[in-house]
N, C-alpha and C positions, 0 to 999 in steps of 0.2 A: 792747420785746423780744417775740418770738413764743415763748411757751412754753405747753404744754398740760398741764393737770391735769384729771382727772375725779373725780367724787365717790365712785364705787363700782365694784367689779369685776363682770364678768359672765362668761358662758361663753367669750367670745372673749379674755378677759384672759390674758396670758402671764406666768407667774411669773418674776421675776428672783431667782435664788438667790445671795446673796453668800457667798463662802467665804474666810475669812481665811487667808492663806498659812500662818500658824503652825499651824493646825489642819487643814490639808488632808488629811494622811494619816489622821487620826482620822475625819474626815468620810467619806472614801472607804470606810473599813471598814464604815460603816453603810449603804452603798448596795447595791442589788440587782446581780445579775450583769450585766444589760443596761447599767446606768449605768457600771459599772466598765469594761466593754468599750469603751463610747463614750469615756470619759475617756482611756483608754489609747490608743485609735486616733487620737483628736484631738490627743494630746500635751498635753492641758490639765493644768497643775500649779498652778493658782490663784495664779500670780504676779500681783502687784498690777497692775491695768490690763488684764489679758488677759480675753477672753471666749470662750465656747464656745456656739454655737447648737445646741440639742438637738432633734431631730425626734421626733414621736410616731409611733405605728404607722401613721397615715394619711399620713405624709410631711410633714405641716404642722409648723411651728415650735411646739414644746410647752413649752419652758422655755429660760431663758438662765442659764448659769453665769458668774459674774464673780469674778475674783480681787481681793481687797481687803486692805489692811493693817488696816483697822478698818471694820467694816460700818456704823458710825454716823459715819464720817468725812465731812467736807464735800465732798471731791472724789472719794469712792468711786464715785459713779455719774455723774460729770460727763462722761465720755467717751461714755456710752451713747446720748444723743440723736443723735449724729452717726454712730454705728456700727450701730444697730439698724434693722431694717426698720420701715416705718410700721405702727403697731398700737397696742394698749393693753397696758400693762405694770403689774405690781405687784411691789413689793419684798417678797419672802417671807422676812421676818426680824422678830424682836422688837426693838423700839427704844423707848428712853425718849423723852420729849418733845423734849429737846434734840437727840438723835440723829435723830429723825424730821424735825425742822425742818432740820437740817443736810443730811440726805440730799436732801430736796426742793429746798432752795436750790441745792445742787450740780447737781442735774438741770436746774433752771431756767437757771442760769448756763451750763451746757453747751449750751443751745439758742441762745446768742448768736452772731450773725454780722453783719458790717458789709458790706453789698452795695449800698448805694444809688448808688454810682458805677460799678457794673458795667453794661455795656450789655445783658448778658443775665443778670439776677440769678438766683441759684440758687433753685429752687422752694422754697417754705416748707412742704413736706410733712415734718413731723417727728412722731415718735412721741409718745404721751401717757402720762402716769403717773397711776395712782390715788393720790390723796392718802394718804400714810402715816398710820396711826392716831396720834392724839395730836399731830399736827403743828400748829404755830402758823402757820396759813395767811396771816394778816395780815403776820406778820414775813417770811415767804418772799416775798410779793408786793412789799412795800415795799422790801426789800433788793435783790431782783432788779431792780426798776424803777429804783432809785437807782443801781445799778451800771451798768445800761444807759445811763442818762443820762450818767454819768461817761465811759463808754467812747465813746459816740457823740460827745459834745462834743469829746473829744480827737482822735478819728479823722477828724472832718470837716476837709477841707483849709483852709488859712488864708485863701484867697480867699473862702470861705463862712463863716468863723468868725473875723471880726475883732471889734473892740470893739462895733460896732453889733449884730452878730448875737449876740454873747455877751449883750448887754443884752436882746435880744429873747427869748433863752432864759430869762433871769432873770424877765422880765415874764410869760412863759407860766407859769412855776412859781409866781410870786406870785399870779397870777389863779386858778390851780388850787386854791390853799389859802386864798384870800381874805386874802392878806398885803398890806401896803403896800410900795410900791417908789418910790424916788426915784433919778433918774439925773442926775448933774452932768456936763456935757459941755464940752469945749474950754476956752475962756478963762474960763468960769464957775468952773472949778477954782481959778483964781487968786483970783477974787473970794470964793470960799468957803474959801480958805486950805488948798488941797491942792497946794502947789507942786511936790512931787516927782513926782506923777503927771503933771502937765502937762509938766514938763521932759522926762521920758523919752519921752512920747508925742507931743510937738509936731511932730516931723519927719515923722510919718506922714500920709498922705492921709486916713485914717480917724481922726477926732479921738479923743483919750483921754477916758476917763470913769470916774467912780466910781459903782458900782452899790451901792445901799443898800436892803436889805430888812428890814422889821420885822414881827414876828408874835407874838401871845400876850398874855397879861394884863400890864398895865404893872407890877403889883406882884409878878409872879412872878420867880423867880431869873433874873438876866440871864446869858445864854450868847451870846457873840459869836464868829462865825466870820469869819476874814479869809482871802481867797484871792488868790494871785498870778494875774493874768489877762493875761500877756504873750502875746498871740495869735500873734505871730511875733517871733523875736529874731534879727536879723541880727548882733547885737553892737554896733550903732551904729558910730561912727567907729573903735572898736577891733574892726574887722570880723572875724567868724568865717571860717574856711576852709569849703570845700564840705562836708566831712565833719561839721563842727560844726553846720552849718545843717540837715542832712538831716532831723532829727527835731524841728525847732524848732516845729512845729505843736503839739507837746505841752507847750510852755512855759506854756500857760494851764491846765495840769492841776490846779493848786491851786484855781483858780476852779471847775473842774468838780467837784472834791471837795466844796467847801463847798455847792454847789448840791445835789449828791446827798445829802449829810448833812442839809441843810435839809429836803429832801423826806421823809426818814425821820422826822425830828423832828415835822414838821407832820402827816404822814400818821398817825403814832401819837398825835397830839394830846397830846404831852407838855406838862406844865404848866411851861413856861419862857417867859421873855421873850426871844425869839430875835432876833438881829440878824446879818445877813450883809452883809459889805462886800467888794467885789471891785474891785480897781484894774485896769481893762481898757485896755491900750495895745498898740501895736506899736512895737518898738524899731528904727526905720529910720534910713537915712542920707539927709540932705538938707542944704540950705544953712543951715537953722536947727536942725540937730541939736546936742544938748549935747555938750560937748567934755571930754577929759581936762584936768584942772587947773581946770575951772570950780568954783565954790563955790555950793552951793544952801542956802538957808535953809528948813528943814522946818517943818511945822505946829507941832511942839513948840518951835521956836525954835533947835534944834540946827543948827549949820552943818556941811555935809558937803563935803569936797573930793572931787572925782571923780578917782579914781586909774585907773579903767577903766570905759568906758561899757558894757562887757559884763557888769558886775555891777549890772544895772539892776533885778533882781527885788527886792532889799532896799530899793531906793529907792522903788519904787511901793508897797511894803507899809508903809513906816515911817509915812507920814501916816495911813493907815487904822488902823494899830495905835495910834497916838497918840490918835486920835479914839475908838477902842474903849475904851482905857484911861481916858479922861476920865469915863466913866460908872461906873467901879469895878465892873465886872461880877463875877459869881461865877466865871466862867471865860472866858478868851480862848484860842481855838485857831486856829492858822493852818496852812495847807497851801501848800507851794510846791515847784516843781521848781527848787530854788535853786542847788545846787552839784554839780559833778562829783566833788568831794572826798567827798561823802557816799556816792556809788556806789563809790568806791575803798574806803571804810571798811566798808560793809555789803553791797555788791553791789546787784544790781537787784531782788531779791525781798523785801528787808526795808526797812521805813520807818525812816529815822534819826529819832530823837526827841530833842528838847531840852526840858527842863522845869525850872521854878523852884520846884516844889512836890513834896516827896518822896512824899506820899500819892498825889497824882495820877499821878505817874510809875509808882508801884508798881501802881496800879489799871489803868493803860493796858497795862503789860507783861503783867499777868495776863489781861486781856481779850483781848489779842493772841494769847497762848498758847492760851487756851481756844477762841477762835473761829477759829483758823488764819488770823490776819491779823497776821503777826509784826511787831513793832516792837522797836527796840534803842536804848537810851538812850546818847547821847553827852554828854560833860560841857560845861557852861557854865564852862569853866576861866578864872577871873578874871585870872590872870597873863597870858593871851594878849590881854587888852584893849589892852595897850600896842602890839601889832602894828598897831592901827588908828589910832594917833596921827598927827596931821597938824601940820605946821609953820604952816599958815595958817588952819586951821579947827578946829572942835571934834573932828572925827572924819573919817577917810578911808573911802570905801566899799569899799576892798580893803585887805588886809594886806600887810605887807612879806614878801617871799619867798613860797614856794609851799607852806608847811606849814600844817596844821590849817585848811584852807579852810572846811570845814563849820562848825567851831567858831567861827571869827572871823565868819562870816556870821551865825550865831546870836547872837553877842555884839553885833553891830551892831543887830540887831532888838531885843535886850534893852534897849538904850538908850531905847526908846520905850514900854516897859511898866514900870509900877511893880512894885517887889519885893513889894508887898502884894497884887497881883492874880495869882491862879493862872493860869499861862500855859504852853501847850505849843506847840511849833513842830515841824511835820513837814516834813522835807526828803526829798522822795519822787522816785522814778523816774517813776511814773504811766504805765508802759509795760511790756508783756511783750515782752522781747527774743527769747524762745523760746517755742514753743507748749507748753502743759501742759493736762491735763484741765480743761475749763471756763474756760480762760484762753488764748484765741488771741492771736497776735501783734497788738500794737496797744495802744490806751489801756487803762489798768487802774486800778481803785480800790485804794488802799493806805492802811491805817490808818483808813479810814472806819468799818468795822464795829466795830473795837475802840473807837474814840472814842464811837460811838453807844451802845454797851453801857454805857460808863462814865457818859455823860450820863443815860441812862435810870435807872441805879441811884442816881446822886448827887442828881439834881435833879427827878426825876419820880415821886415816890412817889404823887402824885395826878395824874390825867389830866384834861384839860379836857373839859367836857361836850360 
């Protein structure tokens, strides 16, 4: 990401004055006659998201007024990089450490754009911001860089982001942080007992693979991240329609999230034994594609009847989850663009969350609220497990009827995780359907910051040297 911060202000620095909408009238009373006339003539009323450029006596830009709901809010200044002239700016307001960090992060995220496929890319001339006082600069940089990684990986077209390219991105990240990486490819998946990953991906020209990253002290608390890496989903033999395929480049969004989160953990040198597992496949149609009514034996030994080949995400994840659970980690977290039902339940801007641990679920909800990264818990309702019953196998990969699709998908994954292992499953959109400040249309990180904050507090009281 191209974002610019400078260490200190100078004579050319232009103050940005945030005005909370609720106190606009009181603020205006404290201003001199010139400012009052300007505000009236410009029609500025400090509505959140509105700005007013104020000239000085020499005609040059002297200050910027910006309407905000909360002057310490994450997205309060996120629109400014795309709206302000190139120059150096400073937020003229008192902020605590958390507020200053949030403001700077919002500015950085507002600098993001994805233009690498434009024949005439937009010039990278963007304004710079003076680091707010007391801001945690390291947190801003690692979070902005992780979010950029997530967005870029999702936004790249599928011809350039198949399983091999996703593995290359993982290798690059592992090398950056001196982590170990192992990639199991093609028929080797069968030899290493990852049959579901191979089954789903075998029809594609680009071979399926399991990407496995490890980092940190061996005796540190184990934190394992599992990501759905379906680089493109045609639906398989249960072929999607044209509208259903339109955004399927984002079906590897779960893998992008665990790589982004891994970057944050490793960059902060948190004292955890990190493992990242990504099942990277394309769900294509070919003569050797898996079929409805096939029965697959999973890594855990559970047999799965295929009710629908378009429910492939839970299949590629279940073997990785079984392997993750075999180490009895302190936490397993998975991210997946798993079901449309989750979007029906919570919409496109909230991460649906399923969790088998009350304390963990509570912490995640709180972190989401505090960090403006909203998550909403849906139930692992045990009575719905019967909807996955199969006449010929231990379980079906889809439920009977069209109800509770997000819950039954989560219950399917739950079969592969011990009740004793704290586990959270995020069913995410990973996409901004409408533009918002700091969040352009396209790939988006969801739930990542909330989970990082929980991991940091739970498992990283000490940091690696």
